[in-house]
N, C-alpha and C positions, 0 to 999 in steps of 0.2 A: 504495499500499500503505500503510495506516494503522498507527500504532505509536508508540513512544517518539521517534523522528525528526520534527523539526518539518518542515513544508513547507519545500521545497528551491527556491532560486532562483538565477540565475546573476548575478553583479555583473562589469560591464564596467569594466576600470580603463584608464588611459591607455596603460601599457607592456606589461602582462602582463594575463591574465585571472583571474578568480577564481570557484571555485565555491562555493557557500555550502550546508553540511550542518549543519542544527540549529543555525543561526547562528554555526558556525564556518567562517571563510574559509579556503580551501585555494588557494594560487596554483598556476597553471597556465601554462607557457610552451608557447605553440603556435608549431610550425614554420610558417615563411612561404612554404615550398615543398610539394612534394607527396610528400616522403619520408616523412611520417608520424612525424617525430622529435620528438615531443611529450613533455614533460617535467612531472610533478606533484611538488609539494612534500611529501617524506616528513615533513619538520619540522613542517608544519601538520598533517598526517594524525595524527602521533604524539600530538597534544595530545588526541585522542579517549582515548588510554591513561592520560595523565598528563602532568605539567608538565615533567619531566626527558627532553624529547624526544630528546637525545643518546643517553642511556643506553638508551631504548625502541628507538631504531633499532638500536643496537649489539646488544641483546638478540635482536633478529630476525635480525640478519645472523650472530650466532655460532649458527647452527643448521646441521645437517649439509645438511638439505633447500634451505635458502636459498642455501647456498655453491653447491651442486650446480647449482641453477636459474640463478643468476648465471653461473657458470662456462660453462654451456651456451649461455646468451644471448650472452656476450661472444664466444664462438668462432663463434657464428654471423654476428655482425654487426661484430666488431672485429678486423681482420687483424692489428693490433699488439698484442693481449691477450697477456699474459706467461702461457702456460700452466704453465711450471715453478713460478712463484710460486704459482699457482693451486692446483697439486698439493700444495706445501707446505702452504698455508693450510689445505686440505681435510683433510689428514692430522693437523693440528694441532687442528682444531674438536673440542671434547669433551673436551680434555685439561684437567687442573685450571688454573685461572686464565688460560686464554687466551680473550681476546676480540676481536672485529672490529669496528672502526670504519669509517665510510665512508671518512674520510681515508685510512686504513691499507690499505684494500683498493684504493682509488684508486692510491695511490703504489706499493705492491709489484705490482700486475697490469696497471698502465695501462688500467684500466676506462674505459668511456665510457657505460656504463648509468647510472652513479651520477655526479653532480655535488655537490660542496660547496664552497661559498663563505661568505665572512665579510662582514658588512654589517648595518647597521640595515634597510635597504630592499633586498628581493631576496636576501637572505643566507639560509642554510640548506643543508640537503641535497634535492636533486631527483633524481627518478629517472625513467627512461624509462617511458612509460605501461604497458608491458609488466611491468615489474618493480614500478612502483606498484601494479598490481592485485594482484600477489602479497602485497605488503605489506598491502594492504586486506584480503585474506582472512585474514591472521595476527591483524589487529585484531579483525574479526568479519565473518561471512559477509553479514549485513545491510548493514553499512556498505560491503562491496564492491560490492553491488548497487546502492546509492544512488549511489555513487562512478561506477560505469560509466554509469547512467542520466543523470546529470548532464554527465559529460564528453562523452557522445554528443551530448547538447543542445546544449552549448557549439559543439561541433564543426558542428553543423548550422547553427546561427546564423551562425557565422563565414563558412560557405559561401555561406549566403543573402546574407551582407553583401557578400561578394566578387562574387558574382553581379549584386547590384544595383549595385555599383560599376561593372562593365563597362557596364551600361544606362545608368547616369548619365553616362559620357563619352560615350557616342553623342548623347545629347540635349543636351549643354552647348552643341554650336554653334547649335542652334536657338534655346536658351534665351537665350544671349548676345546673339544678333541681335536678339531682341525687345526687350531692354533698351534698345536705342539707338532703337527706334523706338516704344515704347509711349507713351502719352500718360500724364499725371500723374493719379493716382486720388486719391481723398479718403476719410476715415472708415475706415482701416485702420491696424493697429499698426505704427508705423515707427520707425527709430532717431530719438533726439531730437538737435535741432541743439545743439551744445556752447555753452556759455557762454564769455565770454571768460577767466574764470579757470581754467576745464578746458584750454582751448587753451593757456594759458600755462604748464601744469605740464610738467616735463621727465621723461618716463617712461624707466624703466630698460632696457628692451629692446623691439625693434620689435614683437613679438608682442603687447605691451600698447599700442602704437599702434593696432594694427588692433583689438583688443578695445574700446578706448574709442571709437573711430570707429564701430564696429557695434553693439556691446552697452552703450555708455554706461558702462563700468566696467573696471578692470584685473582679472586673474586673481585676486589677492589679495582684492580687494574682493568678488568674486563668492563665493570660498570663505568670506569672513567672513560672508557673508549665508546660505550654504548648508553649515553645519558637517555636516549631517547626511546629504549627498550625497558620493558618491564621484566621482573624475575631475574634470573641470574644465567651464567654462561651454560649451565646444565640443561636448562629448560629449552635452549637453543640447539643442544647436541643432537646428532643423528643416532640412530640406534647402534651403528658400530661404536660410537665413542661412549656409548651408555653401556655396553656390554663389557668393553674394555675397562671402563671406570669401575665397574662391580668387582671383575677380577683384580684390578689394583688395589680395592679395598680390602678385599680378602688377604691379598699377599702382604699388604703393609701391616696389616695386623700380626701376621706370622713373623715379619722382620722385627717388628716391635719387641715381640717375645723374645727373639734371639739377641736382643739387645745391640741392635745396630743404632749408629747416631742418625739424627736426621739427615746430614749430608750424604752418609753411605745410602740409606733408604732411598733418597730422593734419586740420586745416581741410578740406582739399580731399577727404580720402578719407571724412570724415563727410559731407560734402555729397554725394557719389557714392554713398555708402551708403544715403542716404535715397531717391535717385532711383531706384538699382537695386532697391531693396525694394519700392517702389511697384509695379513692373513685375512682378516675381518673384513676390509673393504672389498675384497673380491670373492666374498663367502657368499654362495647362492641362499643359504638360509637367512642371512642377514639382509639381503637384497629383498627377500620375500617379505620380511618384517616392514621394511622402508615402504612398501607399497600401501 
């Protein structure tokens, strides 16, 4: 549907997911199990109405329809919901000066459909998708349709990714066996052998040891070069590098147990990364996963 809304896309983040509507990012916390307890940021959604997101959410909460809907939802899914306090709030809604904030609703009723937290990253008010869709209706019917569409797309992509993960695990044994038997190939893009100065640097964490061994740079160095991209370098790695990275993580743990210094481990991991990537980049099973 064409209109005032810009083309929408889905942004993948390291911990949470984000839906983008008209260039406005909306955080989504997807459930890792099958209970469908997915939460969407009301704070991000409220920005389509104005900058004072807390006040906007409070205006929506302080309507009889919203309170009735929220109360029914909680009674369906929350066995610890305080029905007495819900009734008190429902009776007070509409009286002069009475307002409902997300924190007050949660505290008085022990609600689970809305979550409120403070913090620069990941803070704000989140609501179960059932409730978030109702909030979207209050913002505008068109906005709700786009939100549902993009949320469904996000869920589909996550299900596809999970399915691919299971297929990948079944293939890893064959792929890893081939790493040890493949001949060295030439004229392909490989990790670069580290210089003495790079090997002598002490890296702050083990993740960066692996990053430098495989990608040739730390997470911060990659971020400085790719400020317009969300996530980190691993989010943009192909299947071959992700397989290699998984192998390097296991090997690094073994090298730590053997007492090797960080410099010794880095040199060893870099050498192995080069050998494995030569094998992986021409591996038929990896190419199948890339499709």
